CHARMM-style PDB file with segment names, atoms N, HN, CA, C and O in Angstrom:
ATOM      1  N   UNK     1      25.676 -19.413 -24.469  1.00  0.00      PROA
ATOM      2  CA  UNK     1      24.602 -19.896 -23.626  1.00  0.00      PROA
ATOM      3  C   UNK     1      23.529 -18.822 -23.537  1.00  0.00      PROA
ATOM      4  O   UNK     1      23.804 -17.699 -23.114  1.00  0.00      PROA
ATOM      5  N   UNK     2      22.319 -19.157 -23.932  1.00  0.00      PROA
ATOM      6  HN  UNK     2      22.095 -20.069 -24.276  1.00  0.00      PROA
ATOM      7  CA  UNK     2      21.226 -18.210 -23.875  1.00  0.00      PROA
ATOM      8  C   UNK     2      20.338 -18.571 -22.688  1.00  0.00      PROA
ATOM      9  O   UNK     2      19.812 -19.680 -22.591  1.00  0.00      PROA
ATOM     10  N   UNK     3      20.191 -17.619 -21.808  1.00  0.00      PROA
ATOM     11  HN  UNK     3      20.618 -16.718 -21.887  1.00  0.00      PROA
ATOM     12  CA  UNK     3      19.349 -17.816 -20.627  1.00  0.00      PROA
ATOM     13  C   UNK     3      17.912 -17.458 -20.987  1.00  0.00      PROA
ATOM     14  O   UNK     3      17.654 -16.371 -21.503  1.00  0.00      PROA
ATOM     15  N   UNK     4      16.973 -18.369 -20.718  1.00  0.00      PROA
ATOM     16  HN  UNK     4      17.183 -19.253 -20.300  1.00  0.00      PROA
ATOM     17  CA  UNK     4      15.561 -18.096 -20.957  1.00  0.00      PROA
ATOM     18  C   UNK     4      15.026 -17.264 -19.794  1.00  0.00      PROA
ATOM     19  O   UNK     4      15.066 -17.698 -18.643  1.00  0.00      PROA
ATOM     20  N   UNK     5      14.529 -16.074 -20.098  1.00  0.00      PROA
ATOM     21  HN  UNK     5      14.496 -15.722 -21.034  1.00  0.00      PROA
ATOM     22  CA  UNK     5      14.038 -15.185 -19.030  1.00  0.00      PROA
ATOM     23  C   UNK     5      12.654 -14.615 -19.354  1.00  0.00      PROA
ATOM     24  O   UNK     5      12.315 -13.520 -18.906  1.00  0.00      PROA
ATOM     25  N   UNK     6      11.866 -15.344 -20.118  1.00  0.00      PROA
ATOM     26  HN  UNK     6      12.141 -16.234 -20.482  1.00  0.00      PROA
ATOM     27  CA  UNK     6      10.551 -14.824 -20.511  1.00  0.00      PROA
ATOM     28  C   UNK     6       9.633 -14.613 -19.310  1.00  0.00      PROA
ATOM     29  O   UNK     6       8.957 -13.587 -19.231  1.00  0.00      PROA
ATOM     30  N   UNK     7       9.595 -15.547 -18.386  1.00  0.00      PROA
ATOM     31  HN  UNK     7      10.145 -16.380 -18.450  1.00  0.00      PROA
ATOM     32  CA  UNK     7       8.751 -15.382 -17.197  1.00  0.00      PROA
ATOM     33  C   UNK     7       9.272 -14.253 -16.318  1.00  0.00      PROA
ATOM     34  O   UNK     7       8.487 -13.509 -15.730  1.00  0.00      PROA
ATOM     35  N   UNK     8      10.581 -14.124 -16.229  1.00  0.00      PROA
ATOM     36  HN  UNK     8      11.219 -14.728 -16.707  1.00  0.00      PROA
ATOM     37  CA  UNK     8      11.170 -13.044 -15.445  1.00  0.00      PROA
ATOM     38  C   UNK     8      10.808 -11.691 -16.046  1.00  0.00      PROA
ATOM     39  O   UNK     8      10.451 -10.763 -15.320  1.00  0.00      PROA
ATOM     40  N   UNK     9      10.900 -11.575 -17.379  1.00  0.00      PROA
ATOM     41  HN  UNK     9      11.190 -12.329 -17.969  1.00  0.00      PROA
ATOM     42  CA  UNK     9      10.514 -10.319 -18.035  1.00  0.00      PROA
ATOM     43  C   UNK     9       9.041 -10.011 -17.783  1.00  0.00      PROA
ATOM     44  O   UNK     9       8.679  -8.866 -17.513  1.00  0.00      PROA
ATOM     45  N   UNK    10       8.206 -11.020 -17.871  1.00  0.00      PROA
ATOM     46  HN  UNK    10       8.500 -11.950 -18.090  1.00  0.00      PROA
ATOM     47  CA  UNK    10       6.780 -10.821 -17.640  1.00  0.00      PROA
ATOM     48  C   UNK    10       6.523 -10.366 -16.200  1.00  0.00      PROA
ATOM     49  O   UNK    10       5.700  -9.483 -15.960  1.00  0.00      PROA
ATOM     50  N   UNK    11       7.225 -10.969 -15.254  1.00  0.00      PROA
ATOM     51  HN  UNK    11       7.894 -11.687 -15.449  1.00  0.00      PROA
ATOM     52  CA  UNK    11       7.082 -10.594 -13.846  1.00  0.00      PROA
ATOM     53  C   UNK    11       7.513  -9.139 -13.639  1.00  0.00      PROA
ATOM     54  O   UNK    11       6.845  -8.386 -12.931  1.00  0.00      PROA
ATOM     55  N   UNK    12       8.613  -8.756 -14.248  1.00  0.00      PROA
ATOM     56  HN  UNK    12       9.156  -9.368 -14.823  1.00  0.00      PROA
ATOM     57  CA  UNK    12       9.150  -7.409 -14.058  1.00  0.00      PROA
ATOM     58  C   UNK    12       8.280  -6.337 -14.715  1.00  0.00      PROA
ATOM     59  O   UNK    12       8.277  -5.187 -14.276  1.00  0.00      PROA
ATOM     60  N   UNK    13       7.553  -6.703 -15.753  1.00  0.00      PROA
ATOM     61  HN  UNK    13       7.556  -7.637 -16.110  1.00  0.00      PROA
ATOM     62  CA  UNK    13       6.696  -5.722 -16.418  1.00  0.00      PROA
ATOM     63  C   UNK    13       5.301  -5.667 -15.809  1.00  0.00      PROA
ATOM     64  O   UNK    13       4.448  -4.910 -16.271  1.00  0.00      PROA
ATOM     65  N   UNK    14       5.071  -6.462 -14.780  1.00  0.00      PROA
ATOM     66  HN  UNK    14       5.764  -7.077 -14.404  1.00  0.00      PROA
ATOM     67  CA  UNK    14       3.803  -6.390 -14.058  1.00  0.00      PROA
ATOM     68  C   UNK    14       2.685  -7.241 -14.617  1.00  0.00      PROA
ATOM     69  O   UNK    14       1.531  -7.077 -14.221  1.00  0.00      PROA
ATOM     70  N   UNK    15       3.002  -8.154 -15.535  1.00  0.00      PROA
ATOM     71  HN  UNK    15       3.939  -8.287 -15.857  1.00  0.00      PROA
ATOM     72  CA  UNK    15       1.960  -9.042 -16.057  1.00  0.00      PROA
ATOM     73  C   UNK    15       1.490  -9.989 -14.973  1.00  0.00      PROA
ATOM     74  O   UNK    15       2.251 -10.352 -14.077  1.00  0.00      PROA
ATOM     75  N   UNK    16       0.249 -10.382 -15.059  1.00  0.00      PROA
ATOM     76  HN  UNK    16      -0.369 -10.087 -15.787  1.00  0.00      PROA
ATOM     77  CA  UNK    16      -0.333 -11.329 -14.108  1.00  0.00      PROA
ATOM     78  C   UNK    16       0.170 -12.733 -14.446  1.00  0.00      PROA
ATOM     79  O   UNK    16      -0.045 -13.225 -15.554  1.00  0.00      PROA
ATOM     80  N   UNK    17       0.834 -13.367 -13.495  1.00  0.00      PROA
ATOM     81  HN  UNK    17       1.009 -12.968 -12.595  1.00  0.00      PROA
ATOM     82  CA  UNK    17       1.373 -14.709 -13.695  1.00  0.00      PROA
ATOM     83  C   UNK    17       0.734 -15.676 -12.715  1.00  0.00      PROA
ATOM     84  O   UNK    17       0.347 -15.297 -11.609  1.00  0.00      PROA
ATOM     85  N   UNK    18       0.630 -16.931 -13.136  1.00  0.00      PROA
ATOM     86  HN  UNK    18       0.944 -17.238 -14.034  1.00  0.00      PROA
ATOM     87  CA  UNK    18       0.153 -17.936 -12.186  1.00  0.00      PROA
ATOM     88  C   UNK    18       1.322 -18.355 -11.289  1.00  0.00      PROA
ATOM     89  O   UNK    18       2.456 -17.928 -11.502  1.00  0.00      PROA
ATOM     90  N   UNK    19       1.047 -19.166 -10.316  1.00  0.00      PROA
ATOM     91  HN  UNK    19       0.126 -19.513 -10.143  1.00  0.00      PROA
ATOM     92  CA  UNK    19       2.053 -19.553  -9.320  1.00  0.00      PROA
ATOM     93  C   UNK    19       3.244 -20.263  -9.963  1.00  0.00      PROA
ATOM     94  O   UNK    19       4.379 -20.091  -9.518  1.00  0.00      PROA
ATOM     95  N   UNK    20       2.996 -21.050 -10.993  1.00  0.00      PROA
ATOM     96  HN  UNK    20       2.074 -21.190 -11.353  1.00  0.00      PROA
ATOM     97  CA  UNK    20       4.075 -21.786 -11.663  1.00  0.00      PROA
ATOM     98  C   UNK    20       4.979 -20.838 -12.460  1.00  0.00      PROA
ATOM     99  O   UNK    20       6.199 -20.999 -12.489  1.00  0.00      PROA
ATOM    100  N   UNK    21       4.358 -19.860 -13.099  1.00  0.00      PROA
ATOM    101  HN  UNK    21       3.367 -19.729 -13.076  1.00  0.00      PROA
ATOM    102  CA  UNK    21       5.137 -18.876 -13.843  1.00  0.00      PROA
ATOM    103  C   UNK    21       5.976 -18.018 -12.892  1.00  0.00      PROA
ATOM    104  O   UNK    21       7.107 -17.653 -13.211  1.00  0.00      PROA
ATOM    105  N   UNK    22       5.417 -17.703 -11.733  1.00  0.00      PROA
ATOM    106  HN  UNK    22       4.497 -18.000 -11.474  1.00  0.00      PROA
ATOM    107  CA  UNK    22       6.176 -16.933 -10.731  1.00  0.00      PROA
ATOM    108  C   UNK    22       7.373 -17.737 -10.231  1.00  0.00      PROA
ATOM    109  O   UNK    22       8.461 -17.193 -10.041  1.00  0.00      PROA
ATOM    110  N   UNK    23       7.165 -19.028 -10.021  1.00  0.00      PROA
ATOM    111  HN  UNK    23       6.282 -19.470 -10.175  1.00  0.00      PROA
ATOM    112  CA  UNK    23       8.265 -19.891  -9.591  1.00  0.00      PROA
ATOM    113  C   UNK    23       9.326 -19.971 -10.687  1.00  0.00      PROA
ATOM    114  O   UNK    23      10.523 -19.923 -10.402  1.00  0.00      PROA
ATOM    115  N   UNK    24       8.887 -20.092 -11.935  1.00  0.00      PROA
ATOM    116  HN  UNK    24       7.915 -20.130 -12.166  1.00  0.00      PROA
ATOM    117  CA  UNK    24       9.833 -20.127 -13.055  1.00  0.00      PROA
ATOM    118  C   UNK    24      10.599 -18.813 -13.159  1.00  0.00      PROA
ATOM    119  O   UNK    24      11.790 -18.816 -13.472  1.00  0.00      PROA
ATOM    120  N   UNK    25       9.934 -17.692 -12.899  1.00  0.00      PROA
ATOM    121  HN  UNK    25       8.967 -17.690 -12.644  1.00  0.00      PROA
ATOM    122  CA  UNK    25      10.602 -16.388 -12.943  1.00  0.00      PROA
ATOM    123  C   UNK    25      11.711 -16.322 -11.896  1.00  0.00      PROA
ATOM    124  O   UNK    25      12.783 -15.778 -12.160  1.00  0.00      PROA
ATOM    125  N   UNK    26      11.461 -16.868 -10.725  1.00  0.00      PROA
ATOM    126  HN  UNK    26      10.590 -17.311 -10.510  1.00  0.00      PROA
ATOM    127  CA  UNK    26      12.475 -16.886  -9.673  1.00  0.00      PROA
ATOM    128  C   UNK    26      13.654 -17.782 -10.066  1.00  0.00      PROA
ATOM    129  O   UNK    26      14.810 -17.433  -9.826  1.00  0.00      PROA
ATOM    130  N   UNK    27      13.361 -18.913 -10.659  1.00  0.00      PROA
ATOM    131  HN  UNK    27      12.422 -19.196 -10.855  1.00  0.00      PROA
ATOM    132  CA  UNK    27      14.416 -19.816 -11.127  1.00  0.00      PROA
ATOM    133  C   UNK    27      15.234 -19.134 -12.220  1.00  0.00      PROA
ATOM    134  O   UNK    27      16.462 -19.221 -12.228  1.00  0.00      PROA
ATOM    135  N   UNK    28      14.550 -18.458 -13.141  1.00  0.00      PROA
ATOM    136  HN  UNK    28      13.553 -18.388 -13.135  1.00  0.00      PROA
ATOM    137  CA  UNK    28      15.245 -17.756 -14.221  1.00  0.00      PROA
ATOM    138  C   UNK    28      16.140 -16.645 -13.658  1.00  0.00      PROA
ATOM    139  O   UNK    28      17.249 -16.428 -14.145  1.00  0.00      PROA
ATOM    140  N   UNK    29      15.655 -15.953 -12.640  1.00  0.00      PROA
ATOM    141  HN  UNK    29      14.754 -16.130 -12.244  1.00  0.00      PROA
ATOM    142  CA  UNK    29      16.442 -14.894 -12.011  1.00  0.00      PROA
ATOM    143  C   UNK    29      17.713 -15.471 -11.402  1.00  0.00      PROA
ATOM    144  O   UNK    29      18.790 -14.895 -11.559  1.00  0.00      PROA
ATOM    145  N   UNK    30      17.600 -16.591 -10.716  1.00  0.00      PROA
ATOM    146  HN  UNK    30      16.726 -17.058 -10.589  1.00  0.00      PROA
ATOM    147  CA  UNK    30      18.772 -17.223 -10.109  1.00  0.00      PROA
ATOM    148  C   UNK    30      19.748 -17.725 -11.166  1.00  0.00      PROA
ATOM    149  O   UNK    30      20.960 -17.620 -10.980  1.00  0.00      PROA
ATOM    150  N   UNK    31      19.244 -18.268 -12.265  1.00  0.00      PROA
ATOM    151  HN  UNK    31      18.259 -18.353 -12.416  1.00  0.00      PROA
ATOM    152  CA  UNK    31      20.122 -18.696 -13.360  1.00  0.00      PROA
ATOM    153  C   UNK    31      20.850 -17.502 -13.964  1.00  0.00      PROA
ATOM    154  O   UNK    31      22.030 -17.588 -14.304  1.00  0.00      PROA
ATOM    155  N   UNK    32      20.138 -16.393 -14.093  1.00  0.00      PROA
ATOM    156  HN  UNK    32      19.180 -16.323 -13.816  1.00  0.00      PROA
ATOM    157  CA  UNK    32      20.754 -15.180 -14.634  1.00  0.00      PROA
ATOM    158  C   UNK    32      21.853 -14.674 -13.710  1.00  0.00      PROA
ATOM    159  O   UNK    32      22.914 -14.260 -14.177  1.00  0.00      PROA
ATOM    160  N   UNK    33      21.610 -14.702 -12.414  1.00  0.00      PROA
ATOM    161  HN  UNK    33      20.748 -15.039 -12.035  1.00  0.00      PROA
ATOM    162  CA  UNK    33      22.640 -14.302 -11.448  1.00  0.00      PROA
ATOM    163  C   UNK    33      23.861 -15.216 -11.534  1.00  0.00      PROA
ATOM    164  O   UNK    33      24.997 -14.743 -11.489  1.00  0.00      PROA
ATOM    165  N   UNK    34      23.630 -16.512 -11.655  1.00  0.00      PROA
ATOM    166  HN  UNK    34      22.708 -16.896 -11.691  1.00  0.00      PROA
ATOM    167  CA  UNK    34      24.742 -17.463 -11.792  1.00  0.00      PROA
ATOM    168  C   UNK    34      25.549 -17.188 -13.057  1.00  0.00      PROA
ATOM    169  O   UNK    34      26.778 -17.253 -13.042  1.00  0.00      PROA
ATOM    170  N   UNK    35      24.857 -16.880 -14.145  1.00  0.00      PROA
ATOM    171  HN  UNK    35      23.859 -16.827 -14.157  1.00  0.00      PROA
ATOM    172  CA  UNK    35      25.520 -16.598 -15.414  1.00  0.00      PROA
ATOM    173  C   UNK    35      26.376 -15.340 -15.301  1.00  0.00      PROA
ATOM    174  O   UNK    35      27.514 -15.317 -15.770  1.00  0.00      PROA
ATOM    175  N   UNK    36      25.832 -14.297 -14.681  1.00  0.00      PROA
ATOM    176  HN  UNK    36      24.908 -14.316 -14.300  1.00  0.00      PROA
ATOM    177  CA  UNK    36      26.587 -13.055 -14.495  1.00  0.00      PROA
ATOM    178  C   UNK    36      27.803 -13.317 -13.621  1.00  0.00      PROA
ATOM    179  O   UNK    36      28.883 -12.788 -13.884  1.00  0.00      PROA
ATOM    180  N   UNK    37      27.637 -14.125 -12.592  1.00  0.00      PROA
ATOM    181  HN  UNK    37      26.760 -14.555 -12.379  1.00  0.00      PROA
ATOM    182  CA  UNK    37      28.747 -14.472 -11.708  1.00  0.00      PROA
ATOM    183  C   UNK    37      29.843 -15.203 -12.485  1.00  0.00      PROA
ATOM    184  O   UNK    37      31.027 -14.937 -12.281  1.00  0.00      PROA
ATOM    185  N   UNK    38      29.456 -16.124 -13.376  1.00  0.00      PROA
ATOM    186  HN  UNK    38      28.494 -16.340 -13.542  1.00  0.00      PROA
ATOM    187  CA  UNK    38      30.430 -16.821 -14.211  1.00  0.00      PROA
ATOM    188  C   UNK    38      31.183 -15.844 -15.099  1.00  0.00      PROA
ATOM    189  O   UNK    38      32.400 -15.948 -15.248  1.00  0.00      PROA
ATOM    190  N   UNK    39      30.471 -14.904 -15.684  1.00  0.00      PROA
ATOM    191  HN  UNK    39      29.482 -14.819 -15.563  1.00  0.00      PROA
ATOM    192  CA  UNK    39      31.118 -13.916 -16.545  1.00  0.00      PROA
ATOM    193  C   UNK    39      32.103 -13.065 -15.753  1.00  0.00      PROA
ATOM    194  O   UNK    39      33.170 -12.722 -16.262  1.00  0.00      PROA
ATOM    195  N   UNK    40      31.764 -12.726 -14.533  1.00  0.00      PROA
ATOM    196  HN  UNK    40      30.898 -13.005 -14.120  1.00  0.00      PROA
ATOM    197  CA  UNK    40      32.657 -11.923 -13.708  1.00  0.00      PROA
ATOM    198  C   UNK    40      33.927 -12.680 -13.336  1.00  0.00      PROA
ATOM    199  O   UNK    40      34.954 -12.063 -13.053  1.00  0.00      PROA
ATOM    200  N   UNK    41      33.868 -14.009 -13.333  1.00  0.00      PROA
ATOM    201  HN  UNK    41      33.033 -14.510 -13.562  1.00  0.00      PROA
ATOM    202  CA  UNK    41      35.020 -14.821 -12.961  1.00  0.00      PROA
ATOM    203  C   UNK    41      35.998 -15.003 -14.115  1.00  0.00      PROA
ATOM    204  O   UNK    41      37.135 -15.425 -13.903  1.00  0.00      PROA
ATOM    205  N   UNK    42      35.568 -14.689 -15.325  1.00  0.00      PROA
ATOM    206  HN  UNK    42      34.645 -14.345 -15.497  1.00  0.00      PROA
ATOM    207  CA  UNK    42      36.464 -14.838 -16.470  1.00  0.00      PROA
ATOM    208  C   UNK    42      37.647 -13.890 -16.305  1.00  0.00      PROA
ATOM    209  O   UNK    42      37.494 -12.733 -15.913  1.00  0.00      PROA
ATOM    210  N   UNK    43      38.803 -14.403 -16.606  1.00  0.00      PROA
ATOM    211  HN  UNK    43      38.927 -15.343 -16.924  1.00  0.00      PROA
ATOM    212  CA  UNK    43      39.990 -13.558 -16.508  1.00  0.00      PROA
ATOM    213  C   UNK    43      40.286 -12.954 -17.863  1.00  0.00      PROA
ATOM    214  O   UNK    43      40.163 -13.610 -18.897  1.00  0.00      PROA
ATOM    215  N   UNK    44      40.665 -11.730 -17.840  1.00  0.00      PROA
ATOM    216  HN  UNK    44      40.765 -11.197 -17.000  1.00  0.00      PROA
ATOM    217  CA  UNK    44      41.029 -11.032 -19.062  1.00  0.00      PROA
ATOM    218  C   UNK    44      42.546 -10.931 -19.072  1.00  0.00      PROA
ATOM    219  O   UNK    44      43.133 -10.332 -18.171  1.00  0.00      PROA
ATOM    220  N   UNK    45      43.190 -11.513 -20.090  1.00  0.00      PROA
ATOM    221  HN  UNK    45      42.713 -11.999 -20.822  1.00  0.00      PROA
ATOM    222  CA  UNK    45      44.651 -11.480 -20.114  1.00  0.00      PROA
ATOM    223  C   UNK    45      45.172 -10.046 -20.245  1.00  0.00      PROA
ATOM    224  O   UNK    45      44.600  -9.215 -20.950  1.00  0.00      PROA
ATOM    225  N   UNK    46      46.248  -9.794 -19.557  1.00  0.00      PROA
ATOM    226  HN  UNK    46      46.712 -10.470 -18.984  1.00  0.00      PROA
ATOM    227  CA  UNK    46      46.883  -8.486 -19.619  1.00  0.00      PROA
ATOM    228  C   UNK    46      47.753  -8.446 -20.871  1.00  0.00      PROA
ATOM    229  O   UNK    46      48.570  -9.338 -21.099  1.00  0.00      PROA
ATOM    230  N   UNK    47      47.575  -7.429 -21.659  1.00  0.00      PROA
ATOM    231  HN  UNK    47      46.911  -6.704 -21.473  1.00  0.00      PROA
ATOM    232  CA  UNK    47      48.355  -7.274 -22.884  1.00  0.00      PROA
ATOM    233  C   UNK    47      49.373  -6.175 -22.642  1.00  0.00      PROA
ATOM    234  O   UNK    47      49.028  -5.054 -22.270  1.00  0.00      PROA
ATOM    235  N   UNK    48      50.627  -6.519 -22.860  1.00  0.00      PROA
ATOM    236  HN  UNK    48      50.907  -7.430 -23.163  1.00  0.00      PROA
ATOM    237  CA  UNK    48      51.699  -5.552 -22.705  1.00  0.00      PROA
ATOM    238  C   UNK    48      52.230  -5.191 -24.078  1.00  0.00      PROA
ATOM    239  O   UNK    48      52.668  -6.059 -24.834  1.00  0.00      PROA
ATOM    240  N   UNK    49      52.189  -3.923 -24.393  1.00  0.00      PROA
ATOM    241  HN  UNK    49      51.834  -3.218 -23.779  1.00  0.00      PROA
ATOM    242  CA  UNK    49      52.697  -3.472 -25.676  1.00  0.00      PROA
ATOM    243  C   UNK    49      54.156  -3.080 -25.510  1.00  0.00      PROA
ATOM    244  O   UNK    49      54.503  -2.328 -24.599  1.00  0.00      PROA
ATOM    245  N   UNK    50      55.006  -3.589 -26.387  1.00  0.00      PROA
ATOM    246  HN  UNK    50      54.724  -4.200 -27.127  1.00  0.00      PROA
ATOM    247  CA  UNK    50      56.444  -3.258 -26.332  1.00  0.00      PROA
ATOM    248  C   UNK    50      56.818  -2.480 -27.566  1.00  0.00      PROA
ATOM    249  O   UNK    50      56.228  -2.648 -28.633  1.00  0.00      PROA
ATOM    250  N   UNK    51      57.779  -1.650 -27.411  1.00  0.00      PROA
ATOM    251  HN  UNK    51      58.258  -1.513 -26.545  1.00  0.00      PROA
ATOM    252  CA  UNK    51      58.325  -0.921 -28.547  1.00  0.00      PROA
ATOM    253  C   UNK    51      59.288  -1.861 -29.269  1.00  0.00      PROA
ATOM    254  O   UNK    51      60.256  -2.331 -28.671  1.00  0.00      PROA
ATOM    255  N   UNK    52      59.037  -2.133 -30.526  1.00  0.00      PROA
ATOM    256  HN  UNK    52      58.250  -1.751 -31.012  1.00  0.00      PROA
ATOM    257  CA  UNK    52      59.832  -3.097 -31.288  1.00  0.00      PROA
ATOM    258  C   UNK    52      60.918  -2.432 -32.138  1.00  0.00      PROA
ATOM    259  O   UNK    52      61.377  -3.037 -33.107  1.00  0.00      PROA
ATOM    260  N   UNK    53      61.329  -1.249 -31.819  1.00  0.00      PROA
ATOM    261  HN  UNK    53      60.956  -0.757 -31.032  1.00  0.00      PROA
ATOM    262  CA  UNK    53      62.368  -0.554 -32.590  1.00  0.00      PROA
ATOM    263  C   UNK    53      63.711  -1.176 -32.392  1.00  0.00      PROA
ATOM    264  OT1 UNK    53      64.696  -0.714 -32.968  1.00  0.00      PROA
TER     265      UNK     53
END
């Protein structure tokens, strides 16, 4: 899943945005936060190494 963050990048670099682009930047920021939250919820299986001698 690729999150579109072009307006957010423009906002963060100080470019002049119109009101709609600013609103899109906020939406993109919230989507990015949701995506990071989803990634944090992924479980990583525990791998146990055994000696097979």
